[in-house]
N, C-alpha and C positions, 0 to 999 in steps of 0.2 A: 818410614812415614809420616811426619807430624803435622799433625792437622789442628793449624794456628789460626787459621783465618777460613773464612767463608760464610755466607748465610746459613741460617738452621731451618728446614724445611719441616715442619710437624702435620702428617697426615692423620685426622682422624673422618672413620666411617662412621656411617650415620645411618640405623633405621627404623623409624616408628618409635625417636625417642623423643616428644616434644615435651617431656617430663623432665625429661634432663640435661638437655642442649643448653641452658641458661646456668644450671648449677653445677656443669662441667665446664661452660666460658667462662665463670666467675672463677673457679679453682682454679683452671689454666690462666688466666689474665692476672692474679695475681703472684703466680710463680715467676712468670714473666717481668711482674713489673719490681717483683724482688731480687731478681737476676739479671737486671740489666747489662751485667758488664760481659756477660754472655749471651744475652738474647733479645740486643738490643734491634738486630733485623731481622728477628724472627719472622718466618713466613707460616700462617695457618694455612692448613687448605683442609675442606669439610666435603666430605664425600656423600654426598643423599642418592645412598641408594634406592630410590624408588618406594620410598615414604609414603604410604597412604593417611597419615593423620597430618598434622601442620608443621612437623618437622622441617620441612623446605621452605615456609614461611618464615618460620624463626630464624632460620639461616643466613635467609636472605638480608634481614632486617640486621644483624649481627657483621654481616660483610659489607654491608652502605655506614655503619656505621663506626667502622674501624679500619684504619689501615693495614695491608699486607695479610689481608684473606680475602680469600674468594672460597665461591662454594662451586662442585662441578654436581650437577642434579644427570641420573639416572634415567633413562625414558620409560625404566621398568626396573622393578629388583632382579637385579644379577648375582646379589652370592656377595658376602664378608671378602672373600679370594678377590673377588673383580674391583671392589672399592678400593681394597690399598693397592693394585696394579695402578688404577688411575691415578691415584694418587703419589702414587709412586713416580708414573710416568712424566707428569704434571710440576713438580716440583723442582726447584731451583737451586736447590740447598746442597752446600757441600755434606751436609750429614742429612739424613730422613730418618724420621721417627714416624713408626705407624704404632695405633693407639685408636682403640674403642674410647666411647662418647657417654661410658653409663660409669663411667668415674668409678670401675673396677680395676683400671689401669691410673695409677696415681701420679697426676700430674706432677707431682710434687719429686717422685724419680728421674724426670727428666733432665734435670741439673747434675745428676752423677753419672746420668749414661754421656753427656755432652762433656764432661772433664775426663771422662774416659776416651773419647774419640779424639778429645784434644792432645792425648799422650801419643796414639799413632792406631788403636783400637779400630778397624774398619768394621764388624758386626758384635753388635751389643746385644744380646737375645737375653729377655725377662725372665729371670724364672719364680712360679709362684711358690713360694712358703707355705703358703695355708691363704685358706679362703672362706673367708667369716661365714659364706652362704651359702658354704659345699658341703654337703653331710660325705661322710666316709665312704656311699657309694660313691659318690665321684673321683671321687681320691682315688679307691682302690682300679676302677674303669680308667682314669686317665692312666694310673701306673702300667697297666696290663698295655695300655695299646702300646704306649711307649716300649713295653720290653718286647711285644710282639715284632712291631716296625725294626726294632734294633736286632733281633734275632734274622729277619728275613731279608734287611738291607745290609748291602757295606756299609753303610753310615753309622756314624753313631752319633745320634740324636736324645738331645738333654730332656730328661724327665719333668715334667709340668712346664716346659717351656711352652707361650703364650705367644700370640698376634701381636705383643707390644715390646717391638724391637726397634734399634738404632740401624739404619748402614749406611755405609760412604757412597759417595755419589757415580765412584767406579761400580761399586755392589750393585749399586740399584741398576746404573746399565747395564751391567750381565745379565741381573734377571728380565731385563725387559727386553734386549735385544737378543742375548743368546739361547734364553732356555723359550725358546718360540715353538711353545705345546699351549694346546687349552686345558688338559687339567693341572693345575698347578695346586700345592702346599707350603704356601708360601713360608711358614715358619721352620719348614724341614727345606726347602731351597738355599733358603738365608746361610741354614749350618753346613751347607754341601760346599758352599764354592771356594772353605778354605778363606786367606788370607788370616789377620791376624783377627781373633776372636774373644771376645771376657764374655761372662755370664754375672749377673747383677740377679739377688732375689730380692722380691718384694712380698709386701701379702697384701693381700687381694682386699678390699674392705668391701661392707655390705651395698648394696644397690642405694643410693636415697630414695627412687622411686621407680616404680616401672617394674618390667623385669624382664626376663635373658630370653632373647628372641631364638635361641640354640636351642631346638625341641632335641628329645635323644634321637629321632629318628632322622636329623639333620648331624649331628654327633654319630650317628654312623655310616652315615653315606660319606661325611668327611673323613672318616677312618678307612673305611674304602678305599678315596681317592688316592689317600696319603699312602698306602699296602701298594697300590698300584702305579705308584709317581714313582716309587725305588725300589719296587723287588718284582721278577719273574719267578720265584720261587712258587708262589702258589700254584703256576702253570704245570710246573714240575710234579705235583703232588697226583695229579693220575699216574704219571708213570711208577713212584713209588708205591700206590696202591696197587695198581697191577701186578707190579712183580710180585708184593706180597698176597695178593690173592693168585695168582699163578704158580705161588708154590705150597700155597694152600690149595689148591684144585690138585695139583700134581700131588702129593701125601694122601687127601682122599680116596684121588683113582687106583693110589698102590694098595689103599688100606680096602677098599669095593673089591679089586681083584684078586684080593688076599681070600676075603670072604665069600668070595665065588665061588674061587674052587674047591675051597673049605666044606661047601653044602651049607652052609650057616646064614641064616637070615639075616638081611640085611637093615638091623636098627638105624632110627634116625631120622625119621619124617618130620619130626617139630625142628629140628636142625637145620634140616636144608630149607623148610620155611624161613626161617630167622635169618639165617645166614642170607639165602637170597634176596629179602626184601632191606638186609642190613647193604647186602651189596648193592642193588638198587636205588637206595638211597643214597650212596656214597657217591655215583654215576651220576644223579642228577644234582648233586652238590658240585663237581667237578666242571659237569655241562655249565651252571651257575657260572664258575667262576669265569672261564673260558668265556662266556656271555659277556662278563662285565669288563672283559680284557677288549673284548670284539667292541663293546660299545664307545669306550675312550677311543681306539683306533677309530673307530667309524666317527665319533667329535673330533677328530684330526685331519680328518680326511677332508671334512666339511671345512672347513677353515671359517666357521660363523666367527663374527665376532667378540671376544670377551664383555664386552661394552659400549653400551650406545649414549651417549652423552646429548642429554636434551637442551642445555643452556649451561653456562661459567659463569656467573654473577660474583664482582667483584667490589 
C-alpha cells in the first residue's frame, strides 16, 4: 500500500488548557505553513472534553477564524480516551494523527510521521525518549507498567508509547467499528491491530504553561483499564494462590498429625495468626480483582455512550 494522496486529519484533545491552546495553535500553524507540500489540505479537529475554563471559547474563535478547523464540544468531561475516539470517528483524512494540546507532543514531529505514512506505514507510534518535566519516578513506573502489561498480555507493547500516534483511515475504521467496547486503551489497541507499523522517537519538552491533568490516581486507573482490556490472567491469580495454599495446608496437616501421635505440643500460634491474616488479605485482593472485571462487564452490558456531543463549531 502506497499512501501518496489523501488529506491528513489532526485530532487534538483539550481539557482545561486555556493557557496552552493559543501557544499550541501558533506552533502547529507554523509547522503547517512551513510544510504546505504535505499539509496543504490538513484538517484540524479539536475535541473539547468538557473543559470548565475558557478553553471552549478560545477554540471557537480559532475555528471561526481558520478554514479546515472544527471543534467538537462534549456535554461534560468523558475522559481522554473518549476525546480521541470522538476525533477519530469524525475525521475524514486518509491519515489521522492524535495528539495533546499541551505541547508535550511536539507538532514538528508530524512531518516525519506523515513521511512514514506516505511510504506505506499504517500505524506510527511515538515513543518518548526523554521527558523534560518527568522525574525518575515517572520513568520507572512507566517502565514497570509496560513490563507487567507485556507479561500478562499476548501482545508486545512498546515501552514509553504515548497517546501521540498516526493511524490510517483503514485502521481508524477498525478501531471505531470493530472494537465495540466501552473500556478502551487506544495506545494499546493501535499496536494490536497488526498492519505495517513503525515507532518514532521524540523528546517531550516542558509545558510552557499550565499543569498536567493526569493525576497519580487517574494513571493508576488507566493502568487497570489497560490490563483488563488485554489480559484475563489476573483472574487466574486465585487459582494459583488456592493451589499454593492447598499444598501448604496439606503439609501443615501432615505435620500436625505427626506431632499429635507423638504426644508433642503443637507450637505456632503466632504463625497461624500471621498466615490467616495473610491468607485473608490475598482473598480480598482476589475478590477486588474479580470485582474490577465485573465492573467492566457491567459497563459493557449497560452500553451507555462513550461520549455525548453538545455541539460542533466550524
